[in-house]
C-alpha positions in Angstrom: 12.2 11.7 -10.1 11.0 15.3 -9.8 7.9 17.4 -9.7 8.5 19.5 -12.8 7.1 17.0 -15.2 5.3 14.5 -13.0 5.4 10.9 -14.2 5.6 9.3 -10.7 2.6 7.0 -11.2 1.2 5.2 -14.2 -1.2 8.0 -15.0 1.9 10.0 -16.3 0.1 13.3 -16.1 3.2 15.3 -17.0 2.2 18.4 -15.1 4.7 20.9 -13.6 3.8 20.7 -9.9 6.6 23.3 -9.1 4.5 25.8 -11.1 1.3 25.1 -9.2 -0.1 22.7 -11.8 -1.8 19.6 -10.5 -2.6 16.2 -12.1 -4.9 13.4 -11.1 -3.8 13.3 -7.5 -4.2 17.1 -7.1 -1.1 17.1 -4.9 1.5 20.0 -4.6 5.3 19.8 -4.9 6.0 19.0 -1.3 4.9 16.1 0.9 1.6 16.5 2.8 1.7 14.5 6.1 -1.8 13.7 7.4 -0.7 11.7 10.4 2.4 10.1 12.0 1.8 7.5 14.7 2.7 4.1 16.1 0.3 1.8 14.2 -0.4 -1.4 16.0 -2.9 -2.9 13.5 -0.5 -3.8 10.7 0.3 -7.5 10.2 1.9 -9.0 13.3 5.2 -9.6 11.5 5.4 -5.8 10.9 3.8 -4.2 13.9 5.6 -6.4 16.5 5.2 -5.2 20.1 6.2 -1.6 19.4 4.0 -0.9 16.4 4.9 0.3 12.9 6.1 3.9 12.7 3.3 4.9 10.2 3.5 8.2 8.2 0.2 8.7 6.4 0.5 10.9 3.3 -2.4 13.0 2.0 -3.7 12.3 -1.5 -3.5 9.2 -3.6 -2.9 8.1 -7.2 -5.9 5.8 -7.3 -9.0 7.2 -5.5 -10.9 4.0 -4.8 -14.6 4.6 -4.3 -14.6 2.3 -1.2 -11.4 3.7 0.4 -11.5 3.6 4.2 -9.0 6.4 4.4 -11.1 8.7 2.3 -10.7 11.5 4.8 -7.1 11.9 3.6 -6.8 10.0 0.3 -9.3 12.3 -1.5 -6.8 15.2 -1.7 -3.6 16.7 -0.4 -4.7 16.8 3.2 -2.1 17.4 5.9 0.9 19.5 7.0 3.4 20.5 4.3 6.7 18.7 5.1 10.0 18.9 3.4 12.7 16.1 3.3 14.4 17.2 6.5 11.0 17.3 8.3 10.2 13.8 7.1 13.5 12.5 8.4 12.8 14.1 11.8 9.4 12.4 11.9 11.0 9.1 11.1 13.6 9.5 13.8 11.0 10.6 16.4 8.9 7.5 15.7 12.0 5.3 16.1 12.7 6.9 19.5 9.1 6.0 20.5 9.8 2.4 19.8 8.7 1.9 16.2 9.6 -1.5 14.7 9.9 0.0 11.2 9.1 3.2 9.3 5.8 2.5 7.4 5.4 5.0 4.5 1.7 4.9 3.7 0.7 6.0 0.1 3.9 8.0 -0.5 4.3 7.7 -4.3 2.9 11.1 -5.2 5.7 12.7 -3.0 8.7 10.6 -3.9 11.0 13.6 -4.8 10.5 14.7 -1.1 10.6 11.2 0.3 13.8 9.8 -1.4 16.2 12.4 0.2 14.8 11.6 3.6 15.9 7.9 3.1 19.4 8.5 1.8 21.0 7.8 5.2 20.2 4.3 6.4 17.7 4.0 9.3 18.2 1.5 12.2 14.8 -0.1 11.4 13.4 -1.5 8.1 11.6 0.9 5.7 8.2 -0.3 4.6 6.7 1.0 1.3 2.9 0.7 1.9 1.1 1.4 -1.4 -1.9 0.6 -3.6 0.2 -1.4 -6.0 -0.4 1.1 -8.9 3.2 1.9 -9.5 5.6 2.3 -12.4 8.6 0.0 -12.7 10.8 3.0 -12.9 9.5 4.3 -9.6 10.2 1.0 -7.9 13.7 1.1 -9.4 14.4 4.6 -8.0 13.8 3.1 -4.5 16.2 0.3 -4.9 18.4 0.0 -1.8 16.1 2.5 0.1 13.1 0.2 0.8 13.5 -3.0 2.8 9.9 -4.3 2.8 7.4 -3.7 0.0 3.8 -3.8 1.1 1.7 -3.4 -2.1 -1.9 -4.1 -2.7 -2.9 -6.3 -5.6 -6.5 -5.2 -5.7 -7.7 -6.3 -9.1 -7.2 -8.8 -11.9 -10.4 -7.6 -13.5 -9.6 -4.5 -15.6 -13.3 -3.5 -15.9 -13.6 -3.6 -12.1 -10.4 -1.6 -11.6 -11.8 1.0 -14.0 -15.1 1.1 -12.3 -13.9 1.3 -8.7 -10.5 3.0 -9.0 -10.5 4.8 -12.4 -7.5 2.7 -13.5 -8.3 0.2 -16.2 -4.6 -0.5 -16.5 -4.2 -1.4 -12.8 -3.5 -5.1 -13.2 -0.9 -4.6 -15.9 0.9 -1.9 -14.0 0.7 -3.5 -10.6 1.9 -6.9 -11.7 4.9 -5.4 -13.4 5.7 -3.3 -10.4 5.4 -6.2 -7.9 7.6 -8.4 -10.1 10.3 -5.6 -10.0 9.9 -5.3 -6.2 10.6 -9.1 -5.8 13.6 -8.9 -8.1 15.1 -6.0 -6.0 14.3 -7.3 -2.6 14.5 -11.1 -2.8 12.8 -13.6 -0.5 11.6 -12.8 3.0 14.2 -12.3 5.7 13.1 -12.7 9.3 14.6 -11.8 12.7 12.9 -12.8 16.0 9.6 -13.3 14.3 9.6 -9.9 12.6 9.9 -9.3 8.8 13.1 -7.4 8.0 13.1 -7.7 4.2 10.8 -9.0 1.4 7.5 -8.5 -0.4 4.2 -8.8 1.4 1.2 -8.6 -1.1 -2.1 -7.5 0.4 -5.4 -8.4 -1.2 -8.7 -7.0 0.1 -11.6 -9.2 -0.7 -14.5 -7.1 -2.0 -18.2 -8.1 -1.6 -19.6 -9.9 -4.6 -16.2 -10.1 -6.3 -14.9 -13.6 -5.4 -13.9 -14.3 -9.0 -11.6 -11.2 -9.0 -9.9 -12.5 -5.8 -9.4 -16.0 -7.2 -7.7 -14.5 -10.3 -5.4 -12.3 -8.2 -4.3 -15.4 -6.1 -3.8 -17.4 -9.3 -1.4 -14.8 -10.7 0.6 -14.8 -7.5 0.8 -18.5 -7.4 1.7 -18.8 -11.0 4.5 -16.2 -10.9 6.3 -16.8 -7.6 7.6 -20.0 -5.9 6.1 -21.0 -2.5 7.6 -18.7 0.1 9.1 -16.2 -2.4 6.4 -13.6 -1.5 4.0 -13.4 1.4 0.3 -12.8 1.0 -2.0 -10.9 3.4 -5.6 -11.9 2.7 -7.8 -9.2 4.1 -11.4 -9.5 5.2 -11.6 -6.0 6.7 -13.7 -4.5 4.0 -15.9 -1.9 5.8 -18.6 -0.2 3.6 -18.5 3.5 3.5 -21.7 5.6 3.4 -23.4 6.0 0.0 -21.9 3.0 -1.8 -24.2 0.9 -4.1 -24.8 -2.8 -3.8 -22.9 -5.0 -3.3 -20.3 -2.6 -1.9 -22.8 -1.5 0.8 -22.2 -4.7 2.8 -19.3 -6.6 4.4 -18.1 -9.8 2.8 -19.8 -13.0 3.9 -18.2 -15.9 5.6 -18.8 -18.0 2.5 -17.0 -15.5 0.3 -14.1 -15.4 2.7 -13.7 -19.1 3.0 -13.9 -19.5 -0.8 -11.0 -17.2 -1.3 -9.1 -18.5 1.7 -9.3 -22.1 0.3 -7.9 -20.8 -3.0 -5.0 -19.2 -1.3 -4.1 -22.5 0.2 -4.6 -24.3 -3.1 -2.0 -22.0 -4.6 0.5 -22.8 -1.8 0.6 -19.2 -0.7 2.0 -18.3 2.7 1.2 -15.3 4.8 -1.5 -13.8 6.9 -5.3 -14.0 7.3 -7.7 -11.9 9.3 -10.5 -12.5 11.8 -14.0 -11.4 11.0 -13.7 -8.7 13.7 -11.2 -6.8 11.5 -14.1 -5.4 9.5 -14.8 -2.6 12.0 -14.5 1.2 11.7 -12.7 1.2 15.1 -9.6 0.0 13.2 -9.5 3.0 10.9 -7.1 5.7 12.2 -8.6 8.9 13.4 -7.4 11.5 10.9 
């Protein structure tokens, strides 16, 4: 895992970021931290009463057209931070009462992130990512990550190509999630808070119920009840300039259709209230 021939994500650009070359993510050879904060809007099992100690990284390996964090995901936004600086941020958040350290979109900076995790922290480490990961990258984090928090955005490859520029998304994400489960095992709880396990997020997109049903089918077919948790998200908030149907929130009928399918697949986890689809819940970057 290094920056000199970058193969951190499935795009496998192979560029030498140490020489100033940039690949799809356009990120440099040191971590760019856009924001570090106590984040109270993660799933209750993560945020607890103290909040997640979220470290938001600039840039992304996907670039979804509807991204709510577009202010930082579109490029290497933030403050250059080395491994020692990252560790100091983590420890500062823990002193503020963070229930965990929540690394948000960190894959493009793993050579900087991994050294910061070598010494165990007194709280769980959460790897919060878009799901578009390589198995080898997941393996490199074995023993360093306690809770995997990947998206599983698409089962429809054409939709993944259209909205995220990643026609291989489903193939890559499902292999990576399977590896995450193998490494971490079933959920471990303490005082109502998740300490270890895999929590798969799925954001329902307007007009794409069939995609959501296929995502839940895959999870239900590949994991025993309770082996993974699912967070079914209805928080889709349309960003300016998106075409129909992405220019609207999801309907109650769409949400209930997908929610029913989640229960039919015997999937356990979390759901969201309609009020979650509000720009007020997007961090101020």
